[in-house]
C-alpha positions, -999 to +999 in steps of 0.1 A: -012+191+452+007+160+443+017+177+409+031+208+426+050+189+453+066+167+426+078+199+408+091+213+441+110+181+449+125+178+415+140+213+418+151+205+454+167+173+443+187+191+416+199+217+442+206+190+468+228+170+444+247+199+431+253+214+466+263+182+485+287+167+460+323+178+466+347+166+439+374+192+446+376+199+409+395+228+393+371+256+382+376+265+346+346+288+342+316+301+360+281+312+348+274+349+354+240+359+367+230+374+333+238+341+316+221+318+341+185+331+341+177+322+305+145+302+310+117+297+334+131+265+349+163+283+359+143+311+375+122+287+394+152+267+406+167+299+420+134+308+437+135+274+454+171+276+466+163+292+500+135+267+505+159+238+500+180+254+527+151+250+551+152+212+546+184+211+566+180+238+592+144+240+604+131+204+612+137+179+640+174+176+649+183+210+633+202+234+655+173+258+657+149+230+667+174+218+693+177+253+709+139+256+711+131+221+724+161+208+744+161+239+765+124+235+774+103+211+794+092+184+770+123+169+753+157+159+767+188+142+754+203+126+785+235+107+787+227+070+786+256+050+800+285+054+776+264+072+750+252+107+744+275+128+766+287+147+736+308+172+755+280+180+779+261+200+751+227+185+759+231+187+797+240+224+794+210+231+772+186+214+796+199+233+826+203+266+808+241+268+813+251+269+777+281+289+764+286+312+734+307+286+716+283+256+720+277+241+685+239+246+685+243+283+695+269+289+668+253+269+640+217+281+644+230+317+640+250+308+609+223+287+594+197+314+597+219+341+583+229+318+555+192+315+546+189+353+547+219+355+524+202+332+499+171+353+499+189+386+496+209+373+466+179+359+447+157+389+454+184+410+439+187+387+409+149+385+403+145+423+402+164+423+368+145+395+352+116+398+327+092+372+340+067+377+312+093+371+285+105+339+301+070+328+309+078+321+346+047+305+361+044+330+389+046+368+388+078+387+398+059+404+426+048+371+441+082+355+438+099+384+456+071+386+482+076+349+490+113+353+495+108+384+517+084+363+539+110+336+540+136+361+551+112+375+577+107+341+591+145+337+594+147+371+612+119+361+635+139+330+646+170+351+651+152+377+671+134+351+692+166+332+699+192+360+702+173+393+707+193+422+692+206+412+658+218+429+627+195+434+597+207+432+562+186+431+530+214+432+504+245+410+497+268+440+495+263+455+529+293+447+551+293+447+589+256+455+596+249+471+629+231+452+657+195+464+660+174+463+692+148+435+691+120+461+691+134+474+658+138+439+644+102+433+653+091+464+634+112+454+604+096+419+603+061+433+607+066+458+579+080+431+556+050+409+561+024+437+558+041+452+527+043+419+509+012+399+520-010+413+492+014+400+465+012+365+478-011+339+464-042+325+482-038+293+462-026+269+489-020+241+463+004+259+439+023+275+468+027+242+487+063+239+500+068+277+497+045+302+514+010+314+507-009+344+519-022+323+548+013+313+558+023+349+560-008+356+582+002+327+605+037+342+609+022+376+616-001+360+643+029+344+659+048+377+658+019+395+675+013+367+700+049+372+713+051+410+709+055+417+746+086+395+746+103+416+719+088+451+724+073+451+760+040+459+744+011+434+739-007+431+706-036+408+713-061+425+689-036+423+660-030+386+668-067+379+667-071+398+635-043+379+618-058+346+630-093+356+617-079+362+582-071+325+581-102+313+599-126+334+579-111+322+546-124+287+551-092+274+534-082+251+562-099+227+587-088+206+616-081+170+605-104+145+621-075+126+637-049+144+658-019+129+640-030+132+603-008+164+599+023+143+606+017+112+586+038+101+556+026+118+525+007+143+546+005+166+516-021+143+502-043+137+533-041+167+556-064+197+554-047+213+584-011+222+574-007+258+563+031+261+559+054+231+555+089+221+545+086+196+517+105+163+523+107+132+502+125+099+507+141+101+473+141+137+461+145+158+493+160+140+522+163+150+558+132+139+576+146+114+601+123+118+631+124+082+642+162+079+641+166+105+669+140+088+692+142+051+686+163+024+704+189+005+683+169-027+684+139-010+667+157-009+634+154-046+628+122-049+649+104-023+629+120-032+595+137+001+591+167+007+569+186+034+587+202+031+622+189+047+654+205+072+677+186+063+709+190+099+718+158+120+724+134+111+752+102+126+766+109+142+799+091+123+827+073+153+841+060+162+806+048+126+800+029+127+833+011+159+822-011+140+797-043+124+808-043+086+807-068+085+779-051+112+757-044+097+723-015+121+719+000+101+747-013+066+740-008+067+702+019+093+700+045+079+725+061+045+732+064+033+768+066+000+785+077-033+768+087-029+732+080-054+704+086-060+668+061-044+645+041-060+617+022-045+588-015-055+586-034-062+554-051-028+556-018-009+557-020-003+595+006-015+620+004-036+651+028-051+676+038-087+676+039-095+713+056-128+706+087-109+695+099-087+723+128-064+714+160-067+734+184-043+750+220-041+739+237-020+766+229-020+803+201-046+796+219-066+770+198-096+760+169-086+783+135-074+771+135-037+762+112-018+784+110+020+781+105+035+816+092+069+826+119+073+851+154+089+846+176+097+876+192+127+859+206+141+827+239+123+835+224+091+847+202+077+820+201+042+806+193+027+772+156+023+782+152+057+797+121+077+788+091+075+766+098+080+728+078+101+704+062+086+673+043+118+664+056+118+629+046+085+613+073+059+605+065+033+579+081-001+572+113+001+552+118+038+560+152+053+557+164+084+575+147+103+546+110+099+549+082+116+530+065+134+559+065+171+552+076+191+583+049+213+597+058+250+604+022+262+609-011+243+611-047+253+616-048+240+652-022+266+661-042+294+645-072+284+667-050+282+698-033+315+691-066+332+688-078+316+720-047+326+739-049+362+727-086+363+739-075+348+772-048+374+779-070+402+766-096+393+792-071+396+821-061+360+819-096+347+825-112+323+801-144+330+783-168+308+765-151+317+732-117+307+746-129+274+760-148+265+728-117+271+706-094+250+728-119+222+732-124+221+694-087+213+691-085+190+721-116+169+714-100+148+686-073+135+710-100+117+731-128+092+726-162+110+723-178+114+757-145+113+776-148+140+803-111+146+801-116+161+766-133+193+778-123+224+797-146+247+815-142+284+821-130+277+856-106+249+847-089+266+818-065+288+837-034+304+821-013+276+837-035+249+822-036+267+788+002+266+787+002+229+796-024+222+769-003+241+743+026+219+753+005+187+748-010+197+714+023+211+699+047+187+716+081+185+699+071+209+671+099+234+678+083+263+697+081+252+733+108+275+746+090+305+730+057+295+747+074+292+781+090+326+777+057+342+768+041+328+799+072+338+819+080+303+829+112+296+809+138+307+835+116+308+866+099+275+860+112+241+872+108+207+855+126+174+854+162+180+864+160+217+857+158+243+885+152+280+883+178+295+860+194+329+853+169+354+838+195+361+811+189+326+798+158+339+780+182+346+752+210+326+738+243+344+736+255+357+703+282+333+692+316+344+703+330+334+669+310+362+652+325+392+669+358+391+651+339+389+618+317+419+624+331+448+645+296+464+646+281+434+663+272+440+699+268+415+727+233+408+738+221+405+774+231+368+775+267+374+765 
């Protein structure tokens, strides 16, 4: 897999450099399409262009991630003294009072449609190319199928966030008409089913793009949420899509709960099905720790890039974990904070002789993260636990080499379990409990009674809570809450019952002058 990722990252680096350098030069000539695709490397670089776009729009801190997580019950970005007010954006997201001109609402829409535009353009170009003559290392049918699944994933996000959205599959169509979410759902389903057989089952050569298994994972996610989009459940179809992956034997749960998120996870995880490839040198953008860490942790952890001291774990979410849950004890920072040292075996430990210090409200005092925040407006520099789910290594910059996980095998097992739960009138069965316990067990020491559910204890409410703990901060929590009908009616830290219209984000007001056929959704 290392060889294939290196090839991916080399292509991404070339794209990144060419697209992010603005020299304001005078353009004397340009390369027509029929002159660009003259060898296999040029074809492959075009195929990777949409995937490079994902580096900037789909991982932590991206606008789509922000809409999914900062509107839900696990993550918050409270104002801390003189920091992080940012025009009230994060407060409005938390309390479901956003507007149609908020940056995250506007930019998520634009970013996703830009990705669709990349896919449409390159699909059109590839149709004209003789892959055999150029000796392109994958078939034309596979290349186009991958890009159509990429496009389907973008449309799934748009439908999930905004509901009724326009569909366009060409670069020449102007002012596409808004389609009801049920029709967008049907389009996505057909795109996946019509292209899945042309995808490869080789999870190594497709790493960083999408394999047949990634497409089945997206299909399972689509079916799991079918009622949200179409008012009709599709539990059997969800189970069948999950079984395609389970029965293949291509993936397994990693023994440790956090292996999927470690640096160089492409080399060590057997669980990750679909990822966005990142690299400290060749494909930057993975800066998980910057968004969570306090300023003093830069020097104390020997990190190169500065911290934002922004994201925190909501107190009620932190309290939902059992005291012995490793996803809490190993995956979050709370209490006194210390400098970190690297051990001879490559692991890290804390040097309790070197406490970190505050620099704002607690300037010069020992830094102690507390699981107590008065409100979104009244946080302090030490407010809230901080996530270290994605591993941070010594000397890290804001561009680490942890690949971002879109789908992993644990989610396949949990989606199947949930579909079985709902199919059985929201009552757990032995099969449901076994699937959930299989995923949960690795987060506890063997023999810990907190590691196991029973048929009576695994209620729908507890199932939702367990999904929250297992997939904390991975970018889908809002969607889960909506599916369980808890997003607007539910209450959590500093968030009361909200307007039912908040299940969708409003279509950005800036888009209507650009497309006269665009219609407001129920949230506008």
